[in-house]
C-alpha positions in Angstrom: -30.7 14.9 9.6 -32.3 16.3 6.3 -29.8 17.3 3.4 -31.1 20.8 3.6 -30.2 21.0 7.4 -26.9 19.7 6.7 -26.1 22.2 4.0 -27.2 24.9 6.4 -25.1 23.8 9.1 -22.0 23.7 6.8 -22.7 27.3 5.7 -23.1 28.6 9.2 -19.9 26.8 10.1 -18.0 28.4 7.5 -19.4 31.8 8.3 -18.4 31.6 12.0 -15.1 29.5 11.7 -13.8 30.0 8.2 -12.1 33.2 8.4 -8.9 33.8 10.3 -6.6 36.8 10.7 -2.8 36.6 10.0 -1.8 36.2 13.5 -4.3 33.4 14.0 -3.2 31.6 10.9 0.6 31.7 12.1 -0.5 29.8 15.2 -3.2 27.6 14.1 -1.3 26.0 11.0 1.4 23.6 12.1 4.5 23.8 10.1 5.3 20.1 11.1 2.3 17.6 11.0 1.9 14.3 9.3 -1.1 14.1 7.0 -1.6 10.7 5.3 -4.4 8.9 3.5 -4.8 5.2 3.1 -5.1 3.8 -0.4 -6.8 0.4 -0.1 -6.3 -2.1 -2.8 -8.1 -5.2 -1.4 -11.5 -5.7 -3.4 -10.7 -2.5 -5.0 -11.9 -0.3 -2.5 -9.8 2.7 -3.4 -7.5 1.8 -6.4 -7.6 0.3 -9.1 -11.2 1.3 -9.2 -11.9 -2.2 -11.0 -9.7 -5.1 -11.5 -10.4 -5.0 -15.1 -9.1 -1.4 -15.7 -6.4 -0.9 -18.2 -2.9 -0.1 -17.3 -3.3 3.5 -18.5 -6.6 4.0 -16.4 -4.9 2.5 -13.5 -2.2 5.0 -13.7 -4.3 7.9 -14.4 -6.6 7.1 -11.5 -3.7 6.7 -9.2 -2.3 10.2 -10.3 -5.7 11.8 -9.7 -5.7 10.4 -6.1 -2.1 11.9 -5.5 -3.1 15.2 -7.2 -6.3 15.6 -5.1 -4.5 15.2 -1.9 -1.5 17.2 -2.8 -4.2 20.1 -3.5 -5.3 19.5 0.1 -1.8 19.7 1.3 -1.5 16.1 2.5 2.2 14.9 2.6 2.1 11.0 2.9 0.1 8.2 1.2 -0.2 4.7 3.0 -0.7 2.4 -0.1 -1.8 -1.3 0.3 0.7 -3.5 -1.6 -0.1 -6.9 0.1 -3.5 -7.7 1.3 -4.2 -11.5 0.9 -0.9 -13.3 0.4 -0.5 -11.3 -3.0 1.5 -8.4 -4.3 1.5 -5.3 -6.2 5.2 -5.8 -7.4 6.9 -8.7 -9.1 8.1 -11.2 -6.5 8.7 -14.8 -6.4 7.4 -14.7 -2.6 3.7 -14.2 -3.8 1.6 -13.8 -7.0 0.6 -10.6 -8.6 -2.7 -9.5 -7.1 -6.0 -10.1 -9.1 -7.1 -6.7 -7.6 -4.6 -5.1 -10.0 -4.7 -7.4 -13.2 -8.0 -9.2 -12.8 -6.2 -12.6 -12.4 -4.1 -13.5 -9.7 -0.5 -14.3 -10.7 -0.9 -12.5 -13.9 1.3 -9.5 -14.5 0.2 -6.1 -15.7 -0.1 -5.8 -19.5 1.8 -3.8 -20.9 4.1 -4.6 -18.0 5.4 -2.1 -15.5 6.6 -2.6 -11.8 3.7 -1.2 -10.2 5.1 -0.4 -6.7 8.2 1.2 -8.1 6.0 3.7 -10.4 3.7 4.4 -7.5 6.6 5.5 -5.1 8.2 7.6 -8.1 5.0 9.3 -8.6 4.3 10.0 -5.0 7.9 11.4 -4.4 7.7 13.6 -7.3 4.6 15.2 -5.4 6.4 15.6 -2.1 4.7 12.6 -0.6 6.1 10.1 1.9 5.3 6.6 0.5 4.3 4.3 3.3 4.1 0.5 2.0 1.3 -1.1 3.9 1.2 -4.9 4.0 -1.3 -7.5 5.7 1.0 -10.2 6.8 -1.3 -12.6 8.1 -4.5 -12.5 6.0 -3.9 -15.2 3.2 -7.6 -15.1 1.5 -10.4 -12.7 1.5 -12.9 -15.8 1.1 -12.8 -19.6 0.6 -12.9 -19.5 -3.2 -9.5 -21.2 -4.0 -10.5 -21.4 -7.7 -9.6 -17.7 -8.1 -6.0 -18.2 -6.6 -2.7 -18.5 -8.4 -1.0 -22.2 -8.1 1.7 -20.0 -6.7 -0.3 -18.8 -3.8 0.9 -20.1 -0.3 -2.3 -21.7 0.3 -1.1 -24.4 -2.1 2.5 -24.3 -1.6 2.3 -24.6 2.2 -1.3 -25.5 3.2 0.3 -26.5 6.6 0.7 -23.0 7.6 -2.8 -22.0 7.0 -5.9 -21.9 9.5 -9.6 -21.3 8.3 -11.6 -19.0 10.2 -15.0 -17.5 9.7 -14.9 -17.4 5.8 -11.2 -16.6 5.4 -7.9 -18.4 5.6 -5.0 -17.0 7.7 -1.5 -17.7 8.1 -0.7 -19.3 11.5 1.3 -16.6 13.4 2.8 -19.0 15.8 4.9 -21.1 13.3 8.5 -20.1 13.3 8.4 -20.9 9.4 5.4 -18.5 8.8 7.2 -16.0 10.8 10.5 -16.4 8.5 8.6 -16.3 5.4 6.7 -13.2 6.2 9.8 -11.4 7.3 11.5 -12.3 3.9 8.3 -10.6 2.3 8.8 -7.5 4.0 12.6 -7.5 3.6 12.4 -7.8 -0.1 10.2 -4.5 -0.2 12.6 -2.8 2.1 15.6 -3.8 0.2 14.4 -3.6 -3.3 12.3 -0.2 -3.1 12.9 3.5 -2.1 10.1 3.5 0.6 9.9 5.8 3.5 8.0 3.3 5.9 6.6 -0.2 6.3 3.1 -0.1 7.7 1.0 -2.6 9.2 -2.7 -2.2 10.0 -5.0 -3.6 12.9 -5.1 -7.3 11.4 -3.2 -9.6 13.7 -5.1 -12.6 15.0 -8.4 -12.1 13.3 -11.4 -10.1 15.1 -13.5 -12.4 17.1 -16.8 -13.9 15.3 -19.3 -15.4 17.7 -19.3 -19.1 17.6 -16.2 -19.6 15.7 -13.1 -20.8 16.8 -9.6 -19.9 15.7 -8.0 -23.5 15.7 -4.4 -23.1 16.6 -4.6 -25.9 19.0 -1.8 -27.9 17.6 0.6 -24.9 17.4 -0.3 -24.1 21.0 0.5 -27.7 22.2 3.7 -27.3 20.2 4.8 -24.0 21.2 3.0 -22.5 24.1 4.3 -24.3 27.2 4.1 -22.3 30.2 2.0 -19.6 29.0 -1.7 -19.1 28.7 -3.4 -19.1 25.3 -3.7 -15.2 25.2 -0.1 -14.7 26.6 1.1 -16.9 24.1 -0.7 -15.4 21.0 0.5 -11.8 22.1 4.1 -13.2 22.5 3.7 -14.6 18.9 2.6 -11.2 17.5 5.3 -9.3 19.5 8.1 -11.6 18.4 7.1 -10.9 14.8 6.8 -7.1 15.4 10.4 -7.1 17.1 11.8 -9.1 14.3 10.5 -6.8 11.5 11.7 -3.9 13.5 15.2 -5.3 13.7 15.2 -6.2 10.0 14.1 -2.8 8.8 16.8 -0.9 10.9 19.6 -3.4 9.6 18.6 -3.1 6.2 17.8 0.7 5.8 18.1 2.7 9.2 16.0 5.6 7.8 12.9 3.5 6.6 10.1 4.0 9.4 8.1 1.2 10.9 4.6 2.1 11.7 1.5 0.4 13.0 -2.2 1.5 12.9 -4.0 -0.7 15.6 -7.5 -0.9 16.6 -8.3 2.2 18.5 -8.7 0.8 22.0 -5.8 -0.7 23.8 -7.9 -2.2 26.6 -11.0 -1.1 28.5 -10.8 0.2 31.9 -13.0 -2.6 32.7 -10.4 -5.0 31.9 -7.3 -3.0 33.1 -7.0 0.1 35.4 -4.6 1.6 32.7 -7.2 0.9 30.0 -9.5 3.6 28.4 -13.0 4.5 29.5 -14.5 2.5 26.7 -16.8 -0.5 26.1 -15.3 -2.1 23.1 -13.1 -4.7 21.4 -9.7 -4.2 22.4 -6.2 -5.0 20.9 -4.9 -6.7 23.8 -7.8 -9.3 24.5 -9.1 -9.7 21.2 -6.5 -9.4 18.6 -3.6 -10.4 20.8 -1.7 -7.2 20.0 0.0 -5.0 22.6 0.9 -1.7 21.0 2.0 -0.3 24.6 4.6 -3.0 24.7 5.9 -2.3 21.0 6.1 1.5 21.9 7.9 0.6 25.4 10.4 -1.5 23.6 11.1 1.0 20.8 10.1 -1.5 18.1 8.1 1.0 16.1 8.5 4.3 14.9 5.1 5.9 14.8 1.7 4.6 16.2 -1.5 5.5 14.3 -4.6 4.3 16.3 -7.8 3.8 14.3 -10.1 6.1 16.3 -13.0 5.6 14.1 -15.4 7.0 16.3 -17.3 10.3 16.7 -16.1 13.0 19.3 -18.7 11.9 22.0 -19.7 8.4 20.9 -21.1 6.8 24.2 -19.3 3.5 24.0 -15.9 4.6 22.6 -15.5 8.3 22.4 -12.9 9.9 20.0 -12.3 12.6 22.6 -11.4 10.2 25.6 -9.4 8.0 23.1 -7.3 10.8 21.9 -6.5 12.0 25.3 -5.8 8.3 26.3 -3.3 7.5 23.5 -1.6 10.9 24.0 -1.1 10.1 27.8 0.2 6.6 27.0 2.3 6.7 23.9 6.0 7.1 24.3 9.3 6.5 22.2 7.1 7.0 19.0 5.3 9.5 17.0 1.6 9.5 17.5 -0.9 10.1 14.6 -4.7 9.8 14.9 -6.6 7.7 12.4 -10.0 9.3 11.2 -13.0 7.6 9.7 -13.6 9.5 6.5 -15.7 6.4 5.2 -18.3 7.0 8.0 -19.3 10.7 6.7 -23.1 10.5 6.2 -23.1 6.7 6.3 -23.0 5.6 9.9 -25.8 4.8 12.7 -24.0 7.5 14.8 -25.7 10.5 13.3 -22.8 12.8 14.5 -21.2 11.8 11.2 -24.0 13.7 9.4 -22.3 16.9 10.4 -19.8 18.5 8.3 -17.8 19.7 11.3 -17.2 16.2 12.8 -13.8 15.7 11.1 -12.6 19.4 11.3 -13.4 19.3 15.1 -11.7 16.1 15.4 -8.4 17.5 13.9 -8.7 20.6 16.0 -9.1 18.6 19.1 -6.2 16.2 18.2 -4.0 19.4 17.8 -4.7 20.7 21.3 -2.5 17.6 22.6 1.2 18.2 22.2 2.0 14.4 21.6 -0.3 14.2 18.7 1.7 15.1 15.6 -0.6 14.3 12.8 -3.6 12.5 11.1 -4.5 9.8 8.6 -7.9 9.1 6.9 -9.3 5.9 5.7 -9.8 6.0 3.0 -8.7 8.1 -0.2 -12.1 7.6 -2.1 -14.3 9.4 0.6 -12.5 13.0 -0.3 -12.7 12.2 -4.1 -15.7 13.5 -6.0 -17.8 13.5 -2.7 -18.3 15.2 0.5 -17.3 18.6 -1.1 -18.3 20.6 1.7 -15.9 19.0 4.1 -13.0 19.0 1.5 -13.8 22.9 1.2 -13.6 23.3 5.2 -10.3 21.5 5.2 -8.9 23.5 2.3 -9.8 26.8 3.7 -9.2 26.0 7.4 -7.2 23.0 8.9 -5.2 22.2 5.7 -5.0 25.8 4.2 -1.3 25.5 4.1 1.2 22.9 3.6 3.1 21.0 6.3 6.1 18.7 6.7 6.2 15.5 8.4 8.6 15.8 11.3 11.1 13.2 11.8 10.0 10.3 14.1 11.4 10.4 17.7 14.0 7.4 17.2 15.2 9.0 14.0 15.9 12.7 15.0 19.4 14.2 14.3 21.0 17.4 13.1 21.9 17.7 9.6 25.5 19.0 9.1 25.2 20.3 5.8 23.5 23.6 4.9 22.5 24.2 1.3 24.8 26.3 -0.7 23.5 28.2 -3.6 25.6 28.1 -7.0 23.4 30.4 -8.9 19.7 31.4 -9.8 17.9 32.8 -12.9 14.5 33.9 -13.6 12.2 34.7 -16.4 8.6 35.5 -17.0 7.7 31.8 -16.3 10.1 30.4 -13.6 12.9 30.9 -11.2 15.5 28.3 -11.7 18.2 27.6 -8.7 21.3 25.4 -8.5 22.7 24.2 -5.0 25.7 22.2 -4.4 25.2 18.7 -3.5 25.6 18.1 0.2 28.9 16.0 1.3 27.5 14.3 4.2 23.8 14.1 3.8 21.4 11.9 1.5 18.9 14.3 0.7 15.3 13.4 0.0 13.7 16.8 -0.7 14.3 20.6 -0.9 11.9 22.8 0.8 11.5 26.5 -0.3 10.4 29.4 1.8 9.4 32.9 0.9 9.8 36.1 2.6 10.1 40.0 2.5 13.8 40.3 3.2 16.7 38.0 3.0 17.5 37.9 6.6 13.8 37.6 7.7 12.6 34.4 5.8 10.6 32.6 8.7 11.2 28.8 8.2 9.2 28.1 11.0 6.0 29.4 9.4 3.9 27.1 7.4 2.3 29.9 5.6 5.6 30.7 3.9 6.2 27.3 2.3 6.4 27.9 -1.3 7.2 24.1 -2.5 8.6 20.9 -1.6 10.6 19.4 -4.4 12.2 16.0 -4.9 15.9 16.1 -5.4 17.6 14.9 -8.7 21.5 15.4 -8.5 23.6 15.8 -11.6 27.4 16.2 -11.6 27.4 17.3 -8.1 24.7 20.0 -8.2 20.9 20.0 -7.4 18.8 21.8 -9.9 15.1 22.9 -9.4 12.7 25.3 -10.8 9.7 27.3 -9.2 6.8 28.7 -11.4 7.1 32.4 -11.2 3.5 32.8 -10.0 4.5 30.9 -6.7 7.4 33.2 -6.0 6.8 36.5 -7.5 5.2 37.9 -4.4 8.4 37.5 -2.3 11.4 39.4 -2.3 13.8 36.5 -0.9 13.5 32.9 -0.3 15.2 30.3 1.8 15.7 26.6 1.0 16.5 23.5 3.4 17.4 20.0 3.0 15.1 17.3 4.2 16.9 13.8 4.6 15.7 10.5 4.2 15.1 10.3 7.9 12.9 13.5 7.5 15.2 15.8 9.4 15.3 19.3 8.3 18.7 21.3 7.7 19.4 24.9 8.6 18.3 27.2 5.9 20.3 29.3 3.2 18.7 32.3 2.0 19.0 34.4 -1.3 17.8 37.9 -2.3 15.6 37.6 -5.3 15.6 41.3 -6.1 19.2 41.8 -6.4 22.2 40.2 -8.2 23.1 36.7 -6.9 24.6 36.9 -3.3 23.9 33.9 -1.2 23.1 34.6 2.6 23.2 31.8 5.3 21.8 32.5 8.7 23.9 32.1 11.7 20.9 30.5 13.7 19.8 26.7 13.1 16.3 25.9 12.3 14.4 25.5 15.6 11.8 22.9 14.2 14.4 20.0 13.4 
């Protein structure tokens, strides 16, 4: 499509669909919705922009990503902290990533714990931080000269299998699974993350004419199983082990996986989707349906990187399939923002493709959010689509709901100590709860102290990270954000993402806290 035609289509789309009444806004903007973005570090896809950037520039560029997606009302970042047997944090289990410092094994200079800093800055802005690891990929190419002597390639060559220009950990080896579990456990134990995230790389994607040579391991460990069943068992055992480890260490930390978008094709299995595609089960030896059945994962985020009506793998059909076949987990949908105006499927030339995908996914009760690969595609490009999202689907903030396995009632309710105001800000202090570890406070606005609707996304004023001092939580809100309201209410969000009953305060009268009798319906 010609660029002028694309622009005309975008203008017409805004004209016909951009305006909504107050009543429509209240029903079309969900209060609870996961809105995530992948920040890829491998080969500097998103961040750092180059491996030679200074620490100062790295930090500025990361904050630019956070601030851009905060403005778009996103609420989660999925940050790649291990991509090829390396690390974006200090550890004895892997060398520092060359994509961060320019040389594998070399620490940042001036030194900082990159992961701890990234988590802190994300939380300051109200984001969940999902630590994304690629467990099985050991190298991105065969150039061993650029690797650190501390890389597992040199320390444990017996763990490795070379395949199609890359090197992989052998998923079948007990010592590999043990080592990779230690890698994940260290991140869970040491860092204040909200989730561990794996993507679609389990056994590698099939390359015609190439063989993933795990014959020795199969002979040793695969007795009684077909090659496919044995490989799937290896992956499933690892997923189960990681799940158990996370919940033993920190029960509130989620475990999420974003598999390839097709479980199986209907031609392979009557339960499969109406697609003609590579599949998780038969090609990557991954079985997401089993992981959900067994409650090993907290959320599933299938990568549905096709257009609405793609003839071989339709986004529309796949959203429906996943909504009908997911259980025991939250279901989010992965969108291909990287394909915008850059794919052979010309549907991606239309500015409406992703907005339409969001609207369609929202029509399924089981779908509770979206994520986008990757962050750079809504940064300084695709402004027309960003504008559509800002003015329509993502006009108002949303809160990620607690995933099914972590839902519970928060017994503490916020109790105001006091509040004050001046021309610049409103300042509040709240008693620290006795029984709840609080991650955030959410502030809602309203016209009367008894009528603050905490189930209305349009009334969310802000989501603030909790800092506690001497038994109280203090926070301030800029006056321009709150002046329009006569009252406000606050809720606690705990580390499991559950929301408490609200407490309200009249902003136009002397301090007198008010606590509604009815609990919040959308925990």
